[in-house]
C-alpha positions in Angstrom: -8.5 40.5 59.2 -5.9 41.7 56.4 -6.2 40.4 52.9 -2.6 41.2 51.3 -1.9 41.5 47.4 1.3 41.0 45.3 2.8 40.9 41.8 5.8 39.0 41.1 6.2 40.8 37.3 9.6 43.6 38.0 11.0 42.1 41.3 13.8 39.7 42.0 12.9 36.5 44.0 14.5 38.0 46.7 12.3 40.9 47.1 9.4 39.0 46.3 10.0 36.0 48.7 11.4 38.7 51.5 7.8 40.8 51.6 6.3 37.8 52.1 8.1 36.9 55.0 7.4 40.2 56.5 3.5 40.3 56.2 3.0 37.4 58.4 0.2 36.1 56.8 -0.5 32.2 56.6 -1.5 31.6 52.7 -0.3 32.4 49.1 -3.8 32.6 47.4 -2.6 32.1 43.7 -5.3 33.8 41.6 -4.3 33.5 38.5 -5.9 32.4 35.3 -2.3 30.9 33.7 0.2 29.9 36.8 2.2 27.7 34.3 3.5 30.3 31.6 6.9 29.9 30.9 7.1 34.1 31.2 6.3 33.6 35.1 9.9 32.2 35.7 10.3 32.2 39.7 6.4 32.6 40.2 5.6 29.4 37.8 3.5 26.7 39.1 5.9 24.1 40.3 8.3 26.6 41.1 6.4 29.2 43.2 4.5 26.5 45.7 8.0 25.4 46.3 9.8 28.3 47.1 7.0 29.8 49.2 6.8 26.9 51.3 10.5 27.1 51.6 11.5 30.2 51.8 8.4 31.6 53.8 5.9 30.4 56.8 3.0 30.4 54.2 1.0 28.0 52.5 0.9 28.0 48.9 -2.9 27.6 47.8 -4.2 27.8 44.1 -7.6 29.8 44.1 -9.1 29.5 40.9 -12.6 30.7 41.5 -10.8 34.4 42.0 -9.5 33.9 38.6 -10.9 36.1 35.5 -12.5 33.7 32.7 -9.9 33.0 29.5 -12.6 34.7 27.3 -12.6 37.8 29.8 -8.7 37.8 30.3 -8.6 37.7 26.3 -10.8 40.3 26.1 -8.9 42.6 28.1 -5.4 41.7 27.0 -6.5 42.9 23.3 -8.3 46.2 24.3 -6.9 47.3 28.0 -10.4 48.7 28.2 -10.0 48.7 32.1 -13.5 49.9 33.4 -15.1 47.1 30.9 -12.8 44.6 32.2 -13.6 45.7 35.9 -17.0 45.2 35.5 -17.0 42.2 34.0 -14.9 40.4 36.4 -16.8 41.7 39.4 -20.2 40.5 37.3 -18.1 37.3 37.4 -17.1 37.5 40.9 -21.3 38.1 41.7 -22.2 34.9 39.1 -19.6 32.4 40.9 -21.0 33.6 44.3 -18.0 33.9 45.9 -18.9 35.1 49.5 -20.3 31.5 49.6 -18.3 29.3 47.6 -15.2 29.9 49.0 -13.3 28.6 51.8 -13.6 31.4 54.5 -11.1 29.9 56.6 -8.3 30.4 53.6 -8.2 33.5 55.0 -8.0 33.2 58.7 -4.4 34.5 60.2 -3.9 36.7 56.8 -4.1 35.6 53.4 -2.1 37.3 50.7 -3.7 37.5 46.8 -0.7 36.8 44.3 -1.1 37.7 40.5 1.6 39.1 37.8 0.9 42.4 37.4 3.3 45.1 39.2 0.9 47.1 40.8 -2.7 46.6 42.2 -4.0 49.4 40.5 -5.1 47.6 37.2 -5.2 43.9 38.4 -8.3 42.1 39.4 -6.2 41.1 42.5 -7.3 44.3 44.1 -11.2 44.2 42.4 -11.0 40.3 44.3 -9.7 42.3 47.8 -11.9 44.6 47.5 -14.8 42.5 46.5 -14.3 39.8 49.6 -14.1 42.5 52.2 -17.4 44.1 51.0 -19.3 40.7 50.5 -17.5 38.5 53.4 -14.9 40.1 55.7 -16.4 43.4 56.7 -13.4 44.4 58.8 -11.1 43.5 56.6 -7.9 45.7 55.9 -6.4 45.4 52.3 -2.8 45.8 52.0 -1.2 45.8 48.8 2.7 44.8 48.9 
């Protein structure tokens, strides 16, 4: 099994959707807390679902269980304290019991976790992918595209 991650910031729609077409996954899972911001451009809710389904073979699915809480998100934006955010986010996934609450069939055939950050290093999509691998899909490969 493969779990991919992708961010849309600092990329063009052509590059973004080209990457999605090339991975061969079945679903794009939107793990953002805020997916309707005007700043999201082509990745705004109402556009990203249409473009994904029209330009790729992936189905678009919102995955709010994997989004951070509003409080956590605001605090991180204010402090930029990644170690604290990381610990709190992992704690949130544990408290939500993601491994039992998420529909595992969403990952059959491969899934791509979508967020806004240009790289996965300081993005919760990486943490979510690692949590899923460590707690639900032990043999999963994580690939950041």
